[in-house]
VOMI-15336 format. One record per residue (C-alpha): residue number from 1; residue in one letter; x, y negated, z negated. Coordinates in nm, 3 decimals, decimal comma. Last residue first. Layout:
# VOMI-15336
ATOM    n  res       c1       c2       c3
ATOM  NUM    A        X        Y        Z
...
END
This chain:
# VOMI-15336
ATOM    n  res       c1       c2       c3
ATOM  192    X    0,179    2,952   -1,148
ATOM  191    X   -0,174    2,886   -1,030
ATOM  190    X   -0,320    2,971   -0,689
ATOM  189    X   -0,628    2,795   -0,551
ATOM  188    X   -0,821    2,931   -0,253
ATOM  187    X   -1,048    2,737   -0,026
ATOM  186    X   -1,390    2,690    0,127
ATOM  185    X   -1,466    2,343    0,255
ATOM  184    X   -1,750    2,095    0,283
ATOM  183    X   -1,628    1,768    0,428
ATOM  182    X   -1,693    1,393    0,422
ATOM  181    X   -1,430    1,198    0,621
ATOM  180    X   -1,694    1,042    0,842
ATOM  179    X   -1,575    0,897    1,168
ATOM  178    X   -1,661    0,568    1,332
ATOM  177    X   -1,622    0,426    1,680
ATOM  176    X   -1,720    0,071    1,785
ATOM  175    X   -1,359   -0,043    1,810
ATOM  174    X   -1,237    0,145    1,498
ATOM  173    X   -1,421    0,260    1,189
ATOM  172    X   -1,323    0,500    0,909
ATOM  171    X   -1,598    0,613    0,674
ATOM  170    X   -1,522    0,598    0,300
ATOM  169    X   -1,454    0,911    0,098
ATOM  168    X   -1,641    1,229    0,011
ATOM  167    X   -1,535    1,586   -0,060
ATOM  166    X   -1,768    1,883   -0,113
ATOM  165    X   -1,601    2,199   -0,244
ATOM  164    X   -1,636    2,575   -0,254
ATOM  163    X   -1,338    2,721   -0,438
ATOM  162    X   -1,197    3,072   -0,471
ATOM  161    X   -0,969    3,142   -0,766
ATOM  160    X   -0,627    3,294   -0,828
ATOM  159    X   -0,409    3,274   -1,143
ATOM  158    X   -0,597    3,485   -1,400
ATOM  157    X   -0,762    3,689   -1,125
ATOM  156    X   -1,062    3,636   -0,896
ATOM  155    X   -1,198    3,327   -1,071
ATOM  154    X   -1,492    3,163   -0,892
ATOM  153    X   -1,475    2,786   -0,850
ATOM  152    X   -1,753    2,537   -0,784
ATOM  151    X   -1,703    2,193   -0,640
ATOM  150    X   -1,748    1,820   -0,642
ATOM  149    X   -1,505    1,566   -0,497
ATOM  148    X   -1,494    1,188   -0,484
ATOM  147    X   -1,232    0,957   -0,332
ATOM  146    X   -1,263    0,577   -0,338
ATOM  145    X   -1,094    0,380   -0,065
ATOM  144    X   -0,788    0,292    0,138
ATOM  143    X   -0,827    0,242    0,513
ATOM  142    X   -0,595    0,290    0,809
ATOM  141    X   -0,678    0,229    1,177
ATOM  140    X   -0,474    0,383    1,457
ATOM  139    X   -0,468    0,281    1,823
ATOM  138    X   -0,406    0,490    2,133
ATOM  137    X   -0,230    0,323    2,425
ATOM  136    X   -0,437    0,160    2,703
ATOM  135    X   -0,546    0,373    3,000
ATOM  134    X   -0,386    0,303    3,339
ATOM  133    X   -0,425    0,661    3,463
ATOM  132    X   -0,584    0,881    3,197
ATOM  131    X   -0,598    0,934    2,823
ATOM  130    X   -0,823    0,720    2,606
ATOM  129    X   -0,728    0,663    2,246
ATOM  128    X   -0,841    0,705    1,889
ATOM  127    X   -0,643    0,748    1,566
ATOM  126    X   -0,824    0,740    1,233
ATOM  125    X   -0,622    0,731    0,911
ATOM  124    X   -0,766    0,773    0,562
ATOM  123    X   -0,611    0,674    0,232
ATOM  122    X   -0,770    0,813   -0,079
ATOM  121    X   -0,815    0,709   -0,440
ATOM  120    X   -0,944    0,910   -0,733
ATOM  119    X   -1,229    1,104   -0,887
ATOM  118    X   -1,262    1,483   -0,886
ATOM  117    X   -1,536    1,703   -1,025
ATOM  116    X   -1,534    2,065   -1,129
ATOM  115    X   -1,769    2,355   -1,191
ATOM  114    X   -1,647    2,687   -1,329
ATOM  113    X   -1,740    3,052   -1,291
ATOM  112    X   -1,562    3,374   -1,393
ATOM  111    X   -1,515    3,365   -1,771
ATOM  110    X   -1,823    3,145   -1,826
ATOM  109    X   -1,940    2,794   -1,732
ATOM  108    X   -1,596    2,628   -1,755
ATOM  107    X   -1,631    2,256   -1,683
ATOM  106    X   -1,327    2,127   -1,493
ATOM  105    X   -1,218    1,762   -1,465
ATOM  104    X   -0,987    1,658   -1,181
ATOM  103    X   -0,805    1,323   -1,165
ATOM  102    X   -0,730    1,225   -0,808
ATOM  101    X   -0,463    1,136   -0,551
ATOM  100    X   -0,567    1,157   -0,188
ATOM   99    X   -0,436    1,190    0,168
ATOM   98    X   -0,659    1,176    0,476
ATOM   97    X   -0,660    1,264    0,845
ATOM   96    X   -0,866    1,184    1,154
ATOM   95    X   -0,761    1,246    1,516
ATOM   94    X   -0,950    1,123    1,821
ATOM   93    X   -0,905    1,189    2,192
ATOM   92    X   -1,097    1,018    2,472
ATOM   91    X   -1,065    1,173    2,819
ATOM   90    X   -1,032    1,014    3,161
ATOM   89    X   -0,987    1,167    3,508
ATOM   88    X   -1,355    1,149    3,601
ATOM   87    X   -1,543    0,926    3,358
ATOM   86    X   -1,542    1,041    2,996
ATOM   85    X   -1,474    1,389    2,859
ATOM   84    X   -1,454    1,380    2,477
ATOM   83    X   -1,176    1,524    2,262
ATOM   82    X   -1,167    1,598    1,892
ATOM   81    X   -0,884    1,654    1,646
ATOM   80    X   -0,898    1,740    1,275
ATOM   79    X   -0,669    2,046    1,311
ATOM   78    X   -0,446    1,960    1,014
ATOM   77    X   -0,607    1,653    0,867
ATOM   76    X   -0,639    1,697    0,494
ATOM   75    X   -0,371    1,612    0,241
ATOM   74    X   -0,382    1,660   -0,133
ATOM   73    X   -0,288    1,533   -0,476
ATOM   72    X   -0,425    1,660   -0,808
ATOM   71    X   -0,392    1,557   -1,175
ATOM   70    X   -0,561    1,800   -1,411
ATOM   69    X   -0,807    1,789   -1,699
ATOM   68    X   -1,016    2,068   -1,861
ATOM   67    X   -0,764    2,294   -2,038
ATOM   66    X   -0,516    2,005   -2,060
ATOM   65    X   -0,272    1,828   -1,824
ATOM   64    X   -0,282    2,086   -1,544
ATOM   63    X   -0,065    1,975   -1,249
ATOM   62    X   -0,197    1,987   -0,898
ATOM   61    X   -0,122    2,068   -0,539
ATOM   60    X   -0,340    2,040   -0,230
ATOM   59    X   -0,360    2,152    0,132
ATOM   58    X   -0,631    2,082    0,388
ATOM   57    X   -0,737    2,248    0,710
ATOM   56    X   -1,014    2,121    0,938
ATOM   55    X   -1,139    2,389    1,177
ATOM   54    X   -1,190    2,269    1,533
ATOM   53    X   -1,504    2,249    1,747
ATOM   52    X   -1,481    2,191    2,121
ATOM   51    X   -1,552    1,943    2,402
ATOM   50    X   -1,714    1,676    2,187
ATOM   49    X   -2,057    1,553    2,294
ATOM   48    X   -2,107    1,263    2,531
ATOM   47    X   -2,368    0,986    2,532
ATOM   46    X   -2,396    0,740    2,820
ATOM   45    X   -2,557    0,394    2,837
ATOM   44    X   -2,561    0,231    3,181
ATOM   43    X   -2,514   -0,148    3,188
ATOM   42    X   -2,188   -0,123    3,385
ATOM   41    X   -2,040    0,119    3,133
ATOM   40    X   -2,201    0,163    2,794
ATOM   39    X   -2,079    0,407    2,529
ATOM   38    X   -2,212    0,676    2,296
ATOM   37    X   -1,982    0,925    2,130
ATOM   36    X   -2,053    1,268    1,987
ATOM   35    X   -1,918    1,497    1,719
ATOM   34    X   -1,807    1,857    1,766
ATOM   33    X   -1,834    1,920    1,394
ATOM   32    X   -1,535    1,997    1,173
ATOM   31    X   -1,583    2,308    0,964
ATOM   30    X   -1,378    2,335    0,650
ATOM   29    X   -1,070    2,527    0,544
ATOM   28    X   -0,903    2,481    0,206
ATOM   27    X   -0,550    2,548    0,081
ATOM   26    X   -0,411    2,562   -0,269
ATOM   25    X   -0,137    2,485   -0,514
ATOM   24    X   -0,121    2,505   -0,891
ATOM   23    X    0,100    2,388   -1,176
ATOM   22    X    0,073    2,437   -1,554
ATOM   21    X    0,220    2,790   -1,577
ATOM   20    X    0,545    2,672   -1,420
ATOM   19    X    0,623    2,434   -1,704
ATOM   18    X    0,985    2,323   -1,648
ATOM   17    X    0,994    2,399   -1,276
ATOM   16    X    0,641    2,261   -1,247
ATOM   15    X    0,772    1,918   -1,341
ATOM   14    X    0,981    1,903   -1,025
ATOM   13    X    0,697    2,016   -0,798
ATOM   12    X    0,450    1,774   -0,957
ATOM   11    X    0,699    1,488   -0,928
ATOM   10    X    0,760    1,572   -0,561
ATOM    9    X    0,385    1,588   -0,495
ATOM    8    X    0,335    1,256   -0,675
ATOM    7    X    0,612    1,090   -0,474
ATOM    6    X    0,459    1,219   -0,149
ATOM    5    X    0,112    1,093   -0,250
ATOM    4    X    0,250    0,753   -0,354
ATOM    3    X    0,459    0,719   -0,037
ATOM    2    X    0,157    0,799    0,180
ATOM    1    X   -0,047    0,539   -0,009
END
């Protein structure tokens, strides 16, 4: 999946040289909750909350095929890290990230506002590990699945718009842990 996303981004960049007005790039920032974990040790069940909250940053690029259709690829996972204090001297760290390739359809409501939907495929990666003396190495699980996105865009100028978006893809699970890749993000899209 990573090769497909990279190849698509390269193809989009190369084709944008010939038709610069048909390409766009963007960035989105979403809140990533602190999360919590629940584990049992010696018959005692313990629940821990994450130590801090991080912003999840995503980047995307697209190529406009027609006034309402576009092909878009993106990556989200910059800053998607959490840590949980366990027993003294041990800490669990997790990192989730996702790449996607999707068709995007835009419904123009008026000159300033538009709604859009995205449908495609995504590959998510979830890395989890315990740090401390004698701890096993971190493990990563990868899963391919359906990608859905819904959003609203407000046009600031001909080439710049603000976007509020909800993204959904399959949960990632590993050794009794799971993480949701669903996000609400605020972003900016810049056309060329």
